[in-house]
C-alpha positions in Angstrom: 212.6 59.7 56.0 210.9 56.3 56.7 213.1 53.1 56.5 212.1 50.3 54.4 212.6 46.5 55.5 213.0 44.3 53.0 210.6 41.1 53.8 212.3 37.8 51.8 209.5 36.0 50.3 209.7 32.2 51.7 208.4 29.9 48.8 209.3 26.8 50.6 208.1 26.1 54.2 205.7 22.9 55.4 202.7 23.7 55.0 201.9 23.3 58.8 204.0 26.5 59.2 202.5 28.1 56.4 198.8 28.2 57.5 200.0 29.0 60.8 202.1 31.9 59.3 198.9 32.9 57.1 196.5 33.1 59.9 198.5 35.3 61.9 199.7 37.9 59.1 196.7 37.5 56.8 196.1 37.7 53.7 196.5 41.0 51.0 193.8 43.1 50.9 193.0 42.9 47.4 193.0 39.1 47.6 189.1 38.0 46.9 190.1 34.5 47.3 189.3 34.7 50.9 185.4 35.8 50.7 183.7 32.6 50.9 186.3 31.6 54.1 185.0 35.1 55.9 181.6 34.9 54.5 181.5 30.9 56.0 182.8 32.7 59.5 180.2 35.4 59.0 177.3 33.3 58.9 178.4 30.8 61.7 179.0 33.8 63.6 175.4 35.4 62.8 173.5 31.9 63.4 175.2 31.9 67.1 174.1 35.3 67.6 170.3 35.4 66.2 169.7 31.3 67.1 169.4 32.1 70.6 167.9 35.5 70.2 165.0 34.2 67.9 164.5 31.5 70.2 164.0 33.0 73.3 161.7 35.6 71.6 159.8 32.6 70.6 159.7 30.7 73.0 159.7 33.2 76.4 156.6 33.7 78.1 155.3 37.2 77.9 154.9 38.6 81.0 153.3 42.2 82.0 154.5 44.4 84.8 151.9 46.6 87.2 153.3 49.6 88.8 151.6 51.8 92.1 153.3 54.5 94.0 153.1 55.3 97.6 153.6 58.6 99.4 154.4 59.2 102.8 152.9 63.0 104.2 156.3 64.8 105.6 154.2 67.2 108.1 153.4 65.6 111.6 149.5 66.2 113.3 149.3 67.0 117.3 146.0 68.3 119.4 146.0 69.7 122.7 143.2 69.3 125.0 142.4 70.9 128.8 140.8 69.2 130.9 138.9 71.4 133.9 139.9 70.9 137.2 142.1 68.0 135.8 144.7 69.6 133.4 145.8 68.9 130.1 146.3 66.0 128.0 148.3 66.6 124.7 148.9 63.8 121.8 151.4 64.5 118.9 152.7 62.8 115.8 155.9 64.0 114.7 157.2 64.2 110.9 158.4 60.7 109.9 161.1 62.7 108.5 162.3 64.0 111.7 164.1 61.3 113.4 167.6 61.4 111.0 168.2 57.8 112.4 165.1 55.9 111.1 164.2 56.2 107.4 160.2 55.1 107.4 160.5 55.0 103.4 162.9 52.3 104.0 161.3 50.8 106.9 158.0 50.0 104.6 160.6 49.2 101.7 161.5 46.1 103.7 157.8 45.6 105.3 156.5 45.1 101.6 159.4 42.8 100.7 158.6 41.0 103.7 157.9 37.0 103.4 154.4 37.5 105.3 153.3 40.1 103.4 154.1 38.4 99.9 152.7 35.3 101.3 149.5 36.8 103.1 148.9 38.3 99.0 149.9 34.9 97.2 147.4 33.1 99.8 144.5 35.8 98.5 145.0 34.3 94.8 145.7 30.9 96.0 149.0 31.0 94.8 152.5 29.8 96.3 154.9 32.3 97.6 157.0 31.7 94.7 154.7 31.9 91.9 153.5 35.2 93.3 157.0 36.9 92.6 158.8 39.3 94.5 157.8 42.9 94.2 160.3 45.2 92.9 160.7 48.7 95.1 162.3 51.7 94.1 162.8 54.9 96.2 163.0 58.5 94.9 165.6 60.4 97.0 165.1 63.5 98.9 160.9 62.1 98.5 158.5 60.1 100.1 157.8 58.3 97.1 158.1 54.1 97.2 157.4 53.0 93.7 156.6 49.1 93.2 155.8 47.0 90.5 154.4 43.4 90.4 155.1 40.7 86.9 152.2 38.8 86.6 151.1 36.3 83.3 148.5 38.7 81.9 148.1 42.3 82.6 144.5 41.6 84.7 147.1 39.3 86.7 149.6 41.4 87.0 147.2 44.4 88.4 145.2 42.0 90.7 149.0 41.3 92.2 149.9 44.8 92.6 146.0 44.9 94.4 146.3 42.0 96.6 150.0 42.8 97.4 149.1 46.6 98.3 145.8 45.3 100.9 148.5 42.6 102.2 150.5 45.7 103.2 148.2 48.0 104.3 146.7 45.0 106.3 150.1 44.3 108.3 149.9 47.8 109.3 146.8 48.2 110.5 147.6 45.4 112.4 151.5 46.8 113.8 149.7 49.5 114.7 147.5 47.9 116.5 149.7 45.6 118.3 151.9 48.6 119.2 148.3 50.1 120.9 147.8 47.0 122.9 151.5 47.2 124.1 151.1 50.8 124.4 147.5 50.4 126.2 148.7 47.0 128.6 151.8 49.4 130.0 149.5 52.6 130.5 147.0 50.1 132.2 149.7 49.0 134.6 150.3 52.4 135.8 147.0 53.8 135.9 145.7 50.9 138.2 149.0 51.5 140.0 148.1 55.2 140.1 144.5 54.2 141.3 145.3 52.3 144.3 147.5 55.0 145.3 144.1 57.3 144.9 141.9 55.0 147.2 144.5 54.0 149.8 144.8 57.9 150.2 141.0 57.9 150.5 140.3 55.4 152.7 143.6 57.4 154.6 141.5 60.5 154.9 138.0 58.6 155.5 139.3 57.2 158.4 141.1 60.1 160.3 137.1 61.6 159.3 135.8 59.2 161.1 137.6 59.1 164.2 138.2 63.1 164.9 134.9 64.5 163.2 137.0 66.7 161.2 136.2 66.7 157.5 138.4 69.3 156.0 140.8 71.2 156.4 138.7 74.5 156.1 136.3 73.1 158.7 139.4 73.3 161.1 140.0 77.2 160.1 136.8 77.5 160.8 136.8 76.5 164.2 139.5 78.2 165.0 137.6 81.7 163.9 134.6 81.0 165.8 136.9 80.2 168.6 138.6 83.5 168.1 135.1 85.2 167.8 133.8 83.3 171.1 137.0 84.7 173.2 136.0 88.1 172.0 132.7 88.1 172.6 133.2 86.1 175.9 135.5 89.4 177.1 133.0 91.8 175.9 130.6 90.1 178.1 132.4 89.3 181.2 133.0 93.9 181.3 129.1 93.9 180.7 128.3 91.5 183.7 131.0 93.3 185.7 129.2 96.6 184.8 125.5 95.4 185.5 127.1 93.9 189.1 128.4 97.4 190.2 125.5 98.5 189.4 123.1 96.6 191.7 126.0 96.3 194.7 125.5 100.5 194.3 121.5 100.6 194.7 121.7 97.5 197.3 123.7 99.5 199.2 121.6 102.7 199.2 118.1 100.7 199.6 119.8 98.5 202.2 117.7 95.4 200.6 118.1 92.8 198.1 116.9 92.6 194.8 114.9 89.5 195.8 112.9 91.4 198.6 112.7 94.5 196.2 111.2 92.4 193.9 108.5 91.2 196.8 108.2 94.7 197.9 107.2 95.5 194.5 105.0 92.3 194.2 103.1 93.1 198.1 102.5 96.6 197.4 101.0 95.7 193.8 98.4 94.0 195.3 94.9 96.0 196.7 94.7 93.4 199.5 97.9 94.1 200.5 97.9 97.5 200.1 94.8 97.8 202.0 96.8 95.9 205.1 99.7 98.4 204.7 97.4 101.0 204.9 95.1 100.2 208.4 99.2 98.8 209.5 100.0 102.6 208.6 97.1 104.4 210.4 97.3 101.4 213.8 100.7 103.3 213.9 99.7 106.7 214.1 97.6 106.2 216.5 99.6 103.6 218.7 102.5 106.7 218.1 100.0 109.3 219.7 98.7 107.2 222.5 102.1 106.7 223.3 102.6 110.2 223.4 99.6 110.7 225.5 99.6 107.8 228.0 102.3 105.5 229.0 102.9 102.0 227.9 100.2 99.8 229.8 97.7 102.2 229.3 94.6 100.7 227.9 94.3 102.7 224.8 98.0 102.4 224.2 97.4 98.5 224.5 94.4 98.7 222.3 96.2 100.6 219.7 98.8 98.2 219.5 97.1 94.8 219.7 95.5 96.6 216.6 98.7 97.3 215.1 100.0 93.7 215.8 96.8 92.2 214.3 96.9 94.6 211.2 101.0 93.6 210.9 100.5 89.9 211.4 97.8 89.8 208.6 100.1 91.4 206.4 102.8 89.6 207.2 100.9 86.5 206.2 99.5 88.3 203.5 103.0 89.0 202.4 104.0 85.3 202.8 101.4 83.9 200.3 102.1 86.1 198.0 106.1 86.1 197.8 106.6 82.7 199.0 109.1 84.3 201.5 109.5 82.9 205.3 112.0 83.0 207.8 114.7 86.0 208.1 113.9 86.9 204.5 110.2 87.4 205.6 111.2 89.3 208.9 113.4 91.9 207.0 110.9 92.7 204.4 109.8 96.2 204.3 106.0 95.9 204.9 105.5 99.8 205.0 104.6 101.3 201.3 107.3 102.1 199.3 106.5 105.4 198.4 108.8 107.3 196.3 111.2 104.2 196.5 109.6 102.2 193.8 111.6 103.6 191.1 114.7 102.6 192.7 113.4 99.2 193.8 112.0 98.7 190.1 115.5 99.6 188.8 117.6 97.4 191.4 115.3 94.7 190.1 115.7 95.4 186.2 119.5 95.4 186.8 119.2 92.4 188.8 117.5 90.2 185.9 119.6 92.0 184.0 122.7 90.8 185.3 121.2 87.4 186.5 120.5 86.9 182.4 124.3 88.0 181.5 125.7 85.6 184.8 123.7 82.6 182.5 125.0 83.8 179.4 128.3 84.1 180.3 128.6 81.0 182.3 127.6 79.0 178.7 129.4 81.0 176.5 132.6 80.1 179.1 131.3 76.6 178.4 131.1 76.6 175.1 134.5 78.3 175.1 136.2 76.2 177.3 134.8 73.2 174.7 135.9 75.0 172.0 139.2 75.7 173.4 139.4 72.1 173.9 138.4 70.9 170.8 140.8 73.4 169.2 143.7 71.8 170.2 143.0 68.3 169.9 142.6 69.2 166.5 145.4 70.5 165.7 147.7 67.3 164.6 144.6 65.9 163.3 144.0 69.0 161.1 147.7 69.2 159.5 147.8 65.3 159.2 144.1 65.7 156.9 146.0 68.8 155.0 148.4 66.7 154.2 146.5 64.0 153.3 144.2 65.9 151.1 146.9 67.5 149.3 148.6 63.7 148.1 145.4 63.0 147.4 145.0 65.7 145.0 148.0 65.2 143.8 147.5 61.6 143.2 144.1 62.6 141.9 145.6 64.5 139.4 148.5 61.8 138.5 145.5 59.9 137.8 143.3 61.9 135.8 146.4 63.0 133.7 147.3 59.3 133.3 143.7 58.3 132.3 143.1 61.3 130.0 146.8 61.0 128.1 145.8 57.5 127.7 142.6 58.1 125.9 144.4 60.7 124.1 147.4 58.5 122.4 144.8 56.4 120.9 144.5 58.7 118.5 148.1 59.0 118.0 148.3 55.9 115.5 151.1 57.3 113.3 153.7 57.1 115.9 155.9 54.4 114.8 154.5 54.1 111.6 153.7 56.9 109.7 150.6 57.8 107.4 151.2 56.1 104.0 148.6 56.9 101.3 148.2 55.3 97.5 149.5 58.3 95.5 148.7 56.1 92.3 146.4 52.5 92.0 148.2 49.4 90.7 148.3 50.2 86.8 146.6 47.9 84.1 149.8 47.4 81.2 148.8 47.5 78.2 152.2 46.1 76.5 154.5 42.6 77.7 157.2 44.3 79.9 159.2 40.4 79.2 160.6 39.4 76.8 161.6 42.9 75.7 162.0 42.4 71.4 163.3 45.7 70.7 166.3 45.5 73.0 167.0 42.0 72.2 167.0 43.0 68.5 168.6 46.3 69.5 171.3 43.5 71.3 171.3 41.4 68.0 172.2 44.3 65.4 174.6 45.7 67.9 176.6 42.1 68.1 176.1 41.3 64.3 177.9 44.9 63.6 180.4 44.3 66.1 181.3 40.8 64.6 181.2 42.6 61.1 183.9 45.0 62.7 185.9 41.9 63.9 185.9 40.5 60.5 186.9 44.0 59.1 189.9 44.0 61.6 190.8 40.4 60.6 190.8 41.5 56.8 192.8 44.3 57.2 195.2 42.9 59.8 198.3 42.3 57.7 198.7 46.0 56.5 198.1 46.9 60.1 200.2 44.1 61.3 203.2 45.6 58.7 202.6 49.8 60.1 203.0 48.3 63.5 206.5 46.8 62.2 207.5 49.4 60.3 206.7 51.9 63.1 209.4 49.5 65.3 212.5 51.8 66.3 215.3 48.4 66.2 214.0 46.0 63.7 217.5 44.3 63.2 217.2 42.0 66.0 214.6 39.6 64.6 214.3 39.3 60.9 210.7 38.5 59.6 209.9 35.7 57.0 206.4 35.2 55.9 205.1 33.6 53.1 202.4 35.2 50.8 198.7 34.3 51.5 
């Protein structure tokens, strides 16, 4: 059972204390005499709530918000080109989200709010940046969307501000990309110039070596070595053939007892009709002389007559032989003026073999000199050929590096989105149909809510006495401090 605490009624308290107690404890719930006071408080509170709201709604200028959306495509792009006899050139633009340490949306968010972009957009509308306003930028999580809002004095003004901000943003993006490309091209140009100088230096060294040695390429030296080997083999075969011909000439010369020159002279003499007649006459006189010697002595007139006739005929034959063969002296004396007869074939073979031997000997001498010159040149070109091969290899490497650098420099010009990814307009600046500020509904809702809360406060003030008594009655120890209040 709840215990009731008797509260003594004080009827003789000073007015100041009585007022303080009544403010703290309140009056009776059924005391409607308090209504004027609460109505006055409510009216004062309502004026305090609705006067600022009404003033704000009547005096605040209308503001309109234009919204636009940007999107960053998430896919990258790559291209590869094979250049004949040069190499491969490739370019690629990675996805803007492939690097976890850099967020392109955050980069563009900061760039959209940059002072130079806002200033450029304000300048295009002949406005001060402070009057132009700051864009409101929102990022959508887990997407590449960027929402931008611009506030203006009218729907057209808000839309125009969004358009000039967008134009300034894209202009700045293009300027940044161009600046990056220029810096890259400058750096690449310095490297390419170094490569070009390396190629020119190697080319000059090769040209100098070619002028000094006459060696154009390493393949030319290989051809020279191959030709020298072929000459050596031909020289060996020619030497064997020459030795064979020389042995044949020596054998015939020994068998016939004559030399090839005399054999050729004999064949030429007996081909002459006049010499042939002299040779026939000389043979006849020789026969008569031999017959006379057989019959008579050496001093017999017929013998001397036959000897004189033979000597005269032999002298004429020798004179004719000297005239035809240009032989003289011992060669003419050793020339056989008799008829060749069956020896003609052997003499002709001797002359033929000697002619072949002489030709082979001349060819052998010429080839020997050619082989010696080739061997000398080959030995002299061994070191220059090795040096030329090294220089040619260095030149090919330097040229390949230079060509690759050129191709890479040209291909990187297409990689415009390496540092600043592609951004597209998903939604153009909108034309608002209703003002975004002041928010009338929100202001009215706030006024109504404030009024309701104020009414609830007044209601709690009206009912505070029963509530306080209930709280006091629920306290376990109430004897320590007696409560004395006066009726309201």
